[in-house]
C-alpha positions in Angstrom: -45.7 15.9 -2.9 -46.0 13.3 -0.3 -45.5 9.6 -1.2 -48.6 7.4 -0.9 -48.5 4.0 0.7 -48.0 2.2 -2.7 -44.7 4.0 -3.3 -41.6 2.1 -2.5 -38.8 4.1 -1.0 -35.2 3.0 -1.2 -32.6 4.1 1.2 -28.8 3.8 1.3 -27.3 0.4 2.2 -27.6 -0.7 5.8 -25.1 -1.8 8.3 -24.6 -5.4 7.0 -23.5 -4.0 3.7 -21.0 -1.7 5.3 -19.6 -4.5 7.5 -19.3 -6.7 4.4 -17.4 -3.9 2.6 -15.1 -3.4 5.5 -14.4 -7.1 5.7 -13.7 -7.2 1.9 -11.4 -4.2 2.2 -9.6 -5.8 5.2 -8.9 -9.0 3.3 -7.6 -7.3 0.2 -5.6 -4.8 2.2 -3.6 -7.3 4.1 -2.7 -9.1 0.9 -1.6 -5.8 -0.6 0.4 -5.1 2.6 2.3 -8.3 2.2 2.9 -7.4 -1.5 4.4 -4.0 -0.6 6.7 -5.8 1.9 7.8 -8.2 -0.8 8.3 -5.4 -3.3 10.3 -3.4 -0.8 12.6 -6.4 -0.2 13.0 -6.9 -4.0 13.8 -3.2 -4.5 16.3 -3.4 -1.6 18.1 -6.4 -3.0 18.2 -4.9 -6.5 19.4 -1.6 -5.2 22.1 -3.3 -3.1 23.3 -5.3 -6.0 23.4 -2.3 -8.3 25.3 -0.2 -5.7 27.8 -3.1 -5.1 28.4 -3.5 -8.8 29.0 0.2 -9.3 31.3 0.3 -6.3 33.3 -2.7 -7.6 33.6 -1.0 -11.0 35.4 1.9 -9.4 32.6 4.5 -9.2 33.4 6.6 -6.1 30.2 8.7 -6.0 27.6 6.2 -5.0 26.0 8.2 -2.1 23.2 9.4 -4.3 22.4 5.9 -5.4 22.5 4.7 -1.8 20.1 7.4 -0.7 17.8 6.9 -3.6 17.4 3.1 -3.2 17.2 3.4 0.6 14.4 6.0 0.6 12.6 4.1 -2.1 12.6 1.0 0.1 11.7 3.1 3.1 8.7 4.6 1.2 7.5 1.2 0.3 7.7 0.0 3.9 6.0 3.1 5.3 3.1 3.0 2.8 1.5 0.0 4.5 1.2 1.5 8.0 0.1 4.8 6.5 -2.7 3.1 4.5 -3.7 1.0 7.5 -4.2 4.1 9.7 -5.9 6.0 6.8 -8.5 3.3 6.3 -8.7 2.4 10.0 -7.9 -1.3 9.7 
């Protein structure tokens, strides 16, 4: 069945809508990127304090704690660039 002239056809959003969505994503992404950096710093400080406390209390086996906190902070730091390349921002 072919549409007649009185039928209104709706298409997908055009280029202005996609550009607006890209700008909105860019604004919210950069604030989230800053938040991940702050969280990585907080996790690093908390981990460092916990490891220092355990070391001062005489615990000799702190290598697992050091590795766990280090890689947690590294993961938080690398999440931002990964998402930036994933979304093309």
